[in-house]
N, C-alpha and C positions, 0 to 999 in steps of 0.2 A: 123509345121508352113509352109504354102505355100510360095514359092519364085517364082516370076513372073517378066518377063522383062518389062521395061518401055513401049516399043511399044505395047506389048500385053495387059497390064492392061489399057493403054490409049484407045485402041480400044474398050475394054470391057466397060469402063466408058462412052465413046461416045455413044455406042449402047444403053445403059440404058437410057441416057438422051434423045436421039432421040425417043426412045420408049415411053418416058414420055412427048412427044410432044414439045421438045426443038428443034428449027431449027438447022440443021446440023452445020452451021458455028458457031453458039453460043455454041453448044455442044462441038465442037472441042476446042474452047478457054477455056471453063470450065474444060474439061478433062485434057488438057495440064497443066493448072495451078495447079490442084489438084495433079496430078502425080509428078509434079515438087517438091511439098512439100515432098512427100514420098521419092523422090530421095535425098533430102537434109537432110533426117532423121527427118523432122518435121511432123511426122505421124499424129499428132493431127489436122493438117490442110490439110490433103491429102484425100484419098478415103474414109476415115472414115466418112467424111461429106456427102457423096453421098446419103445414105439412108435418111438422114434428108431432103436434098433437094428434093428428090423424094416424100417424105411424103407431103411436102409443095405444090409441083406441082400437085399431084393427088388430094389434098384437095382444089385446087383453091386458095391457099394463096399467090401464086407468078405467075406473068404473064410472061411466057417465050418468048412471041412474041413481046412485046413492045420494042422499041429501046431507049426509053427515049427522052427527048427534051432539047434543050438549052433554058433556061429562059431568060438569058441576057449575053452579052459579052461587056465589056468596058475595053479597053486597055489590061492590063495583067490579068484581072479578068474575070472568067467565072462561071456562076451559072447554075447548071444542075438539072433537075428533072428526077430521075430514073424511075418514074411511076411504081414502084413495079416490075421492070424487073429483070432478072437474074443478080446477083451481079457481076459475072465475065465479063459479057458483058458491064455493066454500067462502071465498072472500066477500061476496055480496051478502051472504048470510051473516057472517061475522060483523060486517059493517052495520047491518041493521040491528044486531044485538048491541054493538058499541054505542050507536046513536041512542037507542032506547034506554040503556043503562045510564049513560051520561046525562040524559034529560032528567032522569029520576034521582041520580046520586051525585051529579056534578062532574064526575069523572068515570071513565070505564077503561078497563084493560081486558082485551080478549086475546087469548093465545090459542092457536090451532095447530094440531099436529096431523101427520099423515094426509097432507094435501098435495096439490100439484101446482105447476107454474101458473101464476095468475096474471101474467102480462105485466104492465107497468104499475108500480106502486102508486103513482100519482092519481090514477083513476079512482082508487079506493080511498085515499086520503081526502079527495075532494067530495066524497060522499058525506063526510063529517062536516066539511066546510059548508056544504049546501044546507046543513041543519044548524048553521050558526055556531059551529064548534071548531076547535082546533083538532086536526087529525094528524096522527103520527102512525106511520105504517112501516114495518120492517119485515124481512124474511131472510132465511138462509137459502143457500143455493148449492148447485153441484160443485164438487171440490176441484175447481179449475185454477185455484190460487194457492201458491205456496205461502206458508207463514214467513215472515221476514227472516232472512238468512237460511231458508230451506230451499230444497230443489224438487219437492214433490207436492202436488196439490192436496190441500187439506181443508181449505176454506172456500167459500163461494164468493160471488160478487157482492152478496149480502147488502142490498140497497137500504138506504134510509130516506124516508120521505116525510115532509111536514107541509101541511096545507092549512091556511088560515083565512078567515073572512078578510078580504083585502087583496091588493095586487102583489102577492108574493107566494111562490110555490117552489119548494126545494125538493128535487128528486134526484138522488145521486147514488151511484155504486160506490163501494169502498175500494174499487179498483180504478185505475186510470180511465178506463172505458168499460162499458158493459160488454159481456161476451158476445152479444148479438152483433156488435159492430164488426167483430172479426168474422163471425159466421156470414154476415152480409157481404164482406169483401170476398170471402171464399166462394159463395154462391154466385157472385157476379163476375168472377174471373179477374179480380184485381190482384196483381202479383205482389204488391207491397202495401204495408200499413205504416203509419207514422212511428218514429222511434218513441220508446217509452210506454208502449201499449202492452207488450207481451214478451215472454221468454219462449225459447224452444223447449223441447222435452228434457233437455239437460240443465235447464235453469239459466241458459245464456240469453241475454237480451237479443231480440231479432226483429227485423222489419219485413221478413219474408212471410207472406200470408199463409202459405201451406205449412211452414214450420210453426207459426203461431197457432194455427188451427189445431195442430196436434200437440201443442205445448201448453203453456199456462199464461194467465193474466198477471200483470204487475199490480201489487197493492198500491193504493193511492198514498203518496207521500211516504213510501217505505214503511218503517215500523209503525207509523201513525195509522196507516190504512189497515195494517194487520190488527192493531188494537181495536179499531172501530169494527172490523169484521168479527172479531171475537165478542165484542159487546153485543152485536146483533145476534150472533150464534147463541149467546147466553140467554138473551131475552126471548128468543124464539124457540130453538130446539131444546136447550137445557131446561128452561122453565116449563115447556109444554110436555116434557117427557118423550119428545120425538127423536127421530134419527138425527145424528150429529155428524158433521164434518164428512169424512170419506165413507160414511154409511149410506149417503144419498145416491140416487140414480140421476139421470138427466139425459140431455141430447147426446153427450159423448159417453154415457154410461148406460147403455141399453141392456135389456134382458132382465131388468128388475124395476120395481116401482120407484117413483121419484122420492116420495116421502119427505117433502119439504115442510117446514114449520113457518108460521106467520104470526105477527103480532099487530094488533089494531088498538090504538089508544085514542080515546075521544075526551076532550076537555070542554065543558060547557062554559063558554065565555061569559054568559049572562050571570054566572055566580060571582063574577068579579066586577063587571060593569056592563052597561047596555052594549049589545053587539054593534050598534051604530057608532058608539064612542070608540070601541076597540078598533073598528075598521078605519075610522078617521085617524086614529093614532098610528096604525100600520101605514096608511097612506102618507102621513107626515114623515115617518121614518124612511120610507122609500124615497120620498122627495129629497130628504137630506142626502141620501146616497147618490141619487141621480143628478143632483146639482153640484156634485163634487167636480172640480176642474179635472179635465181628462189628461191622462199621461200621454207622452209622445207616441204617435201611431194609432191613437184611438179617437173616434169621433163622438162617443157618448159612453156614459157609465150605465151598464145594464145590471139588473138584479135578477135573482132566481125567478124563473117563470116568463120573463120578457121574450126570449127568442121563441119559445113554444107557443105563446099566445099570438104572437105576430104570424108565425107560420100557420097556425090554425085558421086565422082569419083569411089568409091568402089561399089556403087549400080549400076552404069552404066555398070561396068564390070560383076558383079555377080548376078544382079537381085535385086528386091525389096522384102524383107521379110515382110509378112503380118500376124499379129497375128491371130490365128484361130477364135477368136470371131469376129474380123473385117471382115475376109473373109466370115464367115457364114452369117453375116448381109448383106454383099454386094451381095452374091448369093441369099439370100432371097428376096432382093430388085429386083434383076434381074428377078427372077421368077414372081414377081408381075406384071411386064410389059412384060412378055413372051420373055425374052432374055436368051439364053443358055450360061451358064458360061463356060469359057475355062477349059480344063483339066489341073490340076497342080499336 
């Protein structure tokens, strides 16, 4: 299994994107966000995505040069048209608008339509956190999830993320796992996945990776996951006027643009109390959780963000391990655009 430093893999990803005709400043933003996911151990949203992005770019299914445009801005609300641009660039632009408006108005809600996959939502919510704000980010996604009691995909993994000043960061799909976990198992030749992750194409639960890859994801908590996914769909695609449900494209729905919608909310903590006081209160709340006596079989109580921050510290020290199937796919993509892979 190759192990490569974050700076080296970031340079490699940037070179591939630039060779696929992504402007350098946009390639830098996309590469940094993807590698950040690998650093946090969220490999499903890291460099594994790059071959799919390059497929879209070379097929003309994504426009890397457009900047998108503001449709309207009224008070704390901004409506954005991504114009089929690079997802990370659209997200970065929307986050800058959200931080700006929240600083002036106290809160901001930015909704974007006609965008593309933006990687992990956590990267974008933390943009607001860095500005002393609460960040909430959501997006709809390819229809790989049946609604509760259904047998055909209509909803996406539709993630919900919330980041705050302080040691807590929630980033979760509204499915049991993200779709990328199953894609990763398929890419790396893993024959089985854990129970409870997926259905086959007939809506029957399966642990067979190949059947799951061609099938659908399970909603988190049954009807509750379906309800949360619908909430995300309403706040993103319905509110933005964008593509909804099975109108979206994606990794499994090629030959058309992805057309995802995204929502970025920023809340200025200082309108309620000093950021330092808020952070101290979050730390106190986290301590209450982490000092809870552990249940049998557990050594400690973790809160949202703990595993990822620990993995990030370890991978910054020792490098990022990349499974062989993912590395082979990345090198094959590099060869397509005539970029030389680093020796590892």
